[in-house]
C-alpha positions, -999 to +999 in steps of 0.1 A: -031+530+578-028+526+617-010+497+632-036+467+633-019+462+671-034+496+687-068+492+681-090+476+708-068+456+725-076+436+688-051+409+673-061+402+642-043+371+626-041+354+598-043+321+620-074+304+599-072+292+568-104+304+558-133+326+578-156+308+600-183+320+571-174+316+536-195+308+507-179+300+475-173+325+450-188+325+412-165+329+385-188+344+365-222+362+379-242+348+354-236+320+376-259+330+401-293+316+396-314+348+403-286+368+375-319+377+355-326+397+384-299+419+383-302+454+372-269+471+377-249+440+358-215+456+348-209+462+384-218+425+399-202+405+366-172+429+378-175+429+418-178+388+413-152+386+396-129+402+411-137+387+443-153+412+461-191+397+459-204+367+459-234+348+465-252+355+495-260+316+498-235+306+468-260+301+445-282+334+443-272+369+443-293+383+460-299+415+442-326+430+461-315+419+499-308+444+522-271+454+529-260+448+567-231+465+587-218+436+589-210+426+551-198+463+543-174+455+564-161+425+549-169+443+512-146+464+525-118+446+534-122+421+503-118+452+488-086+464+501-069+435+510-083+410+486-106+374+492-082+353+506-066+379+534-100+387+545-110+354+553-083+344+568-086+378+596-099+373+626-099+385+660-089+371+693-113+391+713-147+408+707-146+438+686-173+452+706-204+438+725-222+430+701-201+410+677-182+380+695-148+373+686-155+338+666-187+354+644-180+349+607-172+389+602-157+396+633-119+400+618-129+419+590-150+448+618-119+450+637-096+456+609-123+483+594-118+501+627-085+499+627-083+518+594-107+542+611-135+532+583-166+519+607-171+531+641-194+518+668-226+538+684-205+554+708-228+528+738-197+498+728-221+485+700-218+478+664-251+467+656-238+440+627-273+429+613-286+472+610-293+481+575-265+502+563-277+538+548-261+547+511-246+576+534-226+557+558-217+534+530-206+557+508-183+576+543-169+542+545-159+541+504-143+578+511-122+569+539-109+541+521-098+559+488-077+583+515-107+611+522-101+624+565-137+622+581-126+648+598-110+672+574-140+668+554-162+669+581-177+637+576-183+635+612-207+658+635-243+666+624-235+674+592-218+646+586-248+627+560-246+661+539-211+663+534-209+630+533-234+631+498-216+659+487-181+644+491-198+613+469-208+630+441-180+647+440-158+613+437-184+600+413-194+573+439-233+576+432-227+575+395-251+553+379-274+547+414-309+556+406-316+557+442-317+585+473-281+584+497-301+583+526-320+548+518-312+518+528-295+502+501-292+468+484-274+441+474-263+454+443-267+488+445-238+485+469-221+463+445-228+493+421-215+522+451-177+493+454-175+493+415-179+533+416-147+530+437-127+514+424-125+536+396-119+563+420-094+583+422-071+578+454-066+613+476-039+623+500-033+652+520+000+669+528-003+686+555-038+669+577-037+698+603-046+695+637-077+693+660-093+710+684-125+694+702-156+715+702-184+699+725-173+663+717-169+671+680-131+668+672-127+700+641-098+694+620-076+732+611-051+739+596-055+709+569-044+711+532-068+701+504-073+662+497-051+659+465-049+623+438-027+601+442-007+601+409+020+576+392+046+585+366+046+545+358+021+546+329+021+502+329+003+510+358-028+527+346-055+496+342-081+514+347-075+548+336-050+569+317-063+601+334-034+627+344-042+656+374-045+689+368-010+707+361+009+679+359+021+653+337+019+626+369-012+600+362-042+598+387-042+568+405-073+548+413-085+528+438-081+490+417-047+500+401-032+499+437-054+470+454-070+450+424-040+450+401-059+425+379-086+444+373-083+457+336-105+482+320-098+490+283-121+519+269-123+531+237-141+497+228-173+495+210-204+472+218-221+450+192-244+478+188-221+504+183-216+525+219-189+534+231-183+508+262-155+496+282-142+452+277-133+445+317-105+418+322-096+408+350-064+384+361-063+384+320-096+364+309-125+388+296-153+401+323-176+413+294-177+450+273-205+474+287-217+499+268-214+537+282-243+559+293-247+579+267-247+619+270-282+623+257-307+598+242-346+602+230-370+575+219-391+593+187-422+593+181-424+599+152-402+601+118-378+629+114-345+634+105-314+628+121-302+664+123-342+674+135-337+643+165-302+660+171-315+697+169-347+702+179-362+721+206-388+685+209-357+660+212-322+665+220-318+705+215-285+708+205-269+733+185-257+724+147-223+734+160-227+709+188-226+680+164-194+677+148-196+668+114-171+640+116-195+620+145-197+581+137-236+574+130-248+536+142-279+522+130-286+488+146-246+477+150-241+489+112-215+519+107-233+545+083-205+567+084-197+603+096-224+624+098-218+651+073-217+622+043-247+609+051-275+609+024-312+624+032-325+590+030-299+575+053-308+607+080-346+596+093-357+578+124-383+559+124-412+561+152-402+541+186-362+545+174-335+547+198-309+576+192-283+582+215-251+611+214-221+606+226-200+637+234-162+641+239-143+662+266-157+689+248-196+685+254-192+679+207-211+651+200-184+626+185-209+591+181-245+587+171-259+557+180-296+547+164-315+514+178-341+503+161-366+470+180-396+455+167-417+447+197-434+407+196-460+398+216-471+363+218-500+358+237-507+324+244-489+287+237-509+256+240-494+241+266-508+206+263-491+207+226-457+216+240-455+189+267-468+165+244-440+175+216-415+177+245-426+142+256-411+128+220-384+147+222-389+168+201-386+211+202-413+234+201-412+261+176-436+287+174-446+311+137-452+340+139-473+359+116-464+399+111-490+421+115-486+459+104-496+486+128-494+519+136-510+520+168-477+510+183-448+536+184-420+506+181-436+499+148-446+462+135-457+438+157-464+398+158-497+386+167-512+354+149-492+320+155-488+288+148-477+265+169-459+238+154 
């Protein structure tokens, strides 16, 4: 990282106890009043607990709000130096024509500019409140991971497509259901930043040199980016992956910059899904199911074998499913795939079957989830109000109705208020 004293004649000082605009962080993301609107819950939970994301107004997360350029700079700074130090960063002069020295984001913008993570528009302006595209935020995160923008051609006319390709290779777009060419929402940015926390840092043995063609610097002679590695097993708090042809562990972003964040893989959630348990500073954040490698919602009763191997469903070959694969039904372990009796191997209409594969692309875990749909069309509000005023609880008694018209199975449509 470049010396902070060199950029734009800025002096970044740790002079303030708090920045001019610092919202209170929620220790638990579920404290956000709009938490029910959050889609990327694992990312928002973890990034909130780690002090990298906070509510826009201290009470709400505002998941659908568009991320701005200055917010992105603040997030990157939090990731690199932590909340406390980031909030103390200030600029003695304006880093850009449209970013005053006393602006709440000025310290973070100056810091990220110095690190080569962000840049202005070429005309001395930063456009702090402009939306951030997925490719723009991905480029910031890639540079934070150690990728050189000139070596990786993240500058010039092809910067966007090169950034998108490298972001995919680094796993920054994992779990995102949005094009990187679109503006990011706050929760989408949380997912991308969360992916970066789990991504491997890189370095270059030789960064080569630059030649200028037109106004574009072109790097030549640089070596390929390689993973940063460590032989310290105790520091492997996010992943225990090893570098190719090496016994050394790869170093993930959070293992260097957020040492209090710990991921424990290989755990199971309540339904038997392979999952990851996250902790921050020794306190549990939560347990989150991994994404299944393959899944299907059954539209009719089929044997479990057929649901896995039929071309109408998952289309695995018989050899792709291990005899020793563990099978779970609504959290109850039925046993190994090879030992299941025929009576246990059927899945009904509406059941969700999920397959998880090992590193050899073989199915080693199968999770069956059966849901019962319930529908209540109306409840007497006057009756509810009367009971509530009396201090009594209001209950609804459901009457089971068997129906072949709903794939999920039986549902309930008749009720009595009490």
